[in-house]
C-alpha positions in Angstrom: -21.0 -18.9 -19.9 -18.8 -21.9 -19.3 -18.7 -23.8 -16.0 -15.1 -22.5 -15.5 -16.2 -18.9 -16.0 -19.0 -19.4 -13.4 -16.4 -20.8 -10.9 -13.9 -18.1 -11.6 -16.4 -15.4 -11.2 -17.7 -17.0 -8.0 -14.2 -16.9 -6.7 -14.0 -13.1 -7.1 -12.3 -12.9 -10.4 -14.3 -10.6 -12.9 -13.5 -12.0 -16.3 -14.9 -13.7 -19.4 -13.4 -17.1 -20.3 -12.7 -18.2 -23.9 -12.2 -22.0 -24.4 -9.7 -23.4 -27.1 -9.6 -27.2 -26.7 -7.9 -27.6 -23.2 -6.7 -24.0 -23.0 -8.7 -21.5 -21.1 -8.1 -17.8 -21.8 -9.2 -15.3 -19.1 -10.2 -11.9 -20.4 -10.6 -9.6 -17.4 -13.3 -6.9 -17.1 -11.9 -3.6 -18.3 -12.7 -1.9 -15.1 -10.5 -4.4 -13.0 -7.6 -4.5 -15.3 -5.6 -7.7 -16.0 -3.7 -7.8 -12.7 -4.3 -11.0 -10.8 -2.7 -11.6 -7.4 -0.6 -14.8 -7.0 -3.3 -16.3 -4.8 -5.9 -15.6 -7.6 -3.7 -17.1 -10.2 -3.2 -20.3 -8.1 -6.9 -20.5 -7.5 -7.9 -20.0 -11.2 -5.3 -22.7 -12.2 -6.7 -25.1 -9.7 -10.2 -24.4 -10.8 -9.2 -24.8 -14.5 -7.5 -28.1 -13.8 -10.5 -29.4 -12.0 -12.5 -28.7 -15.2 -10.0 -30.6 -17.3 -8.0 -27.7 -18.7 -4.2 -28.1 -19.0 -3.3 -24.4 -19.6 -4.6 -21.1 -18.5 -3.7 -17.7 -20.1 -4.6 -14.2 -19.1 -5.2 -11.6 -21.9 -3.1 -8.6 -21.0 -5.0 -6.2 -23.3 -8.7 -6.9 -23.1 -9.5 -4.2 -25.7 -7.9 -6.4 -28.4 -8.9 -9.7 -27.3 -10.4 -12.0 -30.0 -14.0 -12.7 -30.1 -15.3 -16.3 -29.8 -15.4 -17.8 -33.3 -12.7 -15.6 -34.8 
């Protein structure tokens, strides 16, 4: 688990985070769906920037998300 994933989960967003250089990809837990409120998106972006990321993406279909290393 990355530091960003720990911070994001601590903020109340249940997801897995994949890291690709300075891109963070949030893969929401299936039970919660991929809907994040505007406040959650702002908070996640702020957390990602504080960890050195320049971009954040949210996987819209967690069932087809790539596995790390693919």
